[in-house]
C-alpha angles and dihedrals in degrees: 000000000000114000112265120254108227123225109283098038098091142328113284139178114236124212130201115257099163144011128206143160092263099044150314125279121222132195125210121223111335116284098020124135100228130081135182127219114202126190143154095225100083094183094052093046091048089052089051090050094050097044093043089059091043089055092042089058093045092053091051093248099304096120131064116291125215105221107177138020121205122196124213091261094050122123085238089085094052089057104035111025091101091050091071120084111268092253091057101045094120121129112237137116124316134199119203108209144161110279120233102224116227126255113275113266095249092055093042093053092043090057091047090052090049099049107024129072116244099265095043091045093060092048091050093049092050095044107110091208090064092067086085090053122162117178123223108226145213099197097146102197096043092046092049092053091045093051091048090054091048093050105038105024105031094029092222122141092216095222110178095350121139139224111214140171116236138148140248134191116264111243114223134183121239125188115229131170118253090226136354093285118121091203094055117106111247120239128208127243127183125229135160116266105233092200097057136054132185121217114233138178113237137185121218147159112060100165091115097037124100139194116255139194112244100248134127090246091058092045088059099036101038114015098045096051090044091052095047091046087059095042096130086068102044131067112255128210092223093053105040116002095187093051091046091051092052091046091050095048093051092045091052094048093049092045092051092053092049096046093045089054088055091049090238118190124245095267093053093047088061094055099086092056090043089053093053092047092048091053091052092047093049092050091050092049094048107036090157094040115145113212091197089064103028103045118086109205092188 
């Protein structure tokens, strides 16, 4: 849980902790709080950078923040190109962001034991790449609130983003004297507790997401395809009706609170329910629909 050293402090060797269609994600020395996302598509990475910070603000700073953006002609590459693994030494764009720390080993291996068969479980536990494990979730209430914030507070369609479980160090207060004087009143400082981690749900990856105007047309044309494109992550009415109902009720409550705070008009207040109904209708119309073929990620 050591504090991350930011680019520019000293030479480091980066290691791959994630791969995606927009770019690769690198961690700095194990346990640090900073990550880098490198990619050749500067426009897509810039979109990811901007929307990540838009969402970070909307969630009141509880999700990862993208702090710096480096272009292909940046001095960053002169200093750090050799820090990347040989297979990733390609000049492109880079985002410096807060790193979502992996799940603790005990939790990671418990989930593997629960959902993998015996042979696959041992392979997964011994796979070095899984040390950077984040777990995709199905926590209906938390996801519903998160999606409501993305839609109605951040104004982001959430195309191809992910909900994941990860950890963070627990910050504690410790009283220390201002100076070596036993009569001096102590003051409190905060520092991460290296022995404890809290498990959090996070949202990430906004390179394919876009901003949208809050209209019924955009609900149908943008939010519904984005939701169905992420359907492995969301409850579905055709898979588990009870879970979908709970997800929908929480989504509507959270959306109402957000829209009322924005003094939304009557037409806008109806949009969250219209979104849920449109998702159900689309699923009913396309029972054999293939997201891999029918979703356009732009």
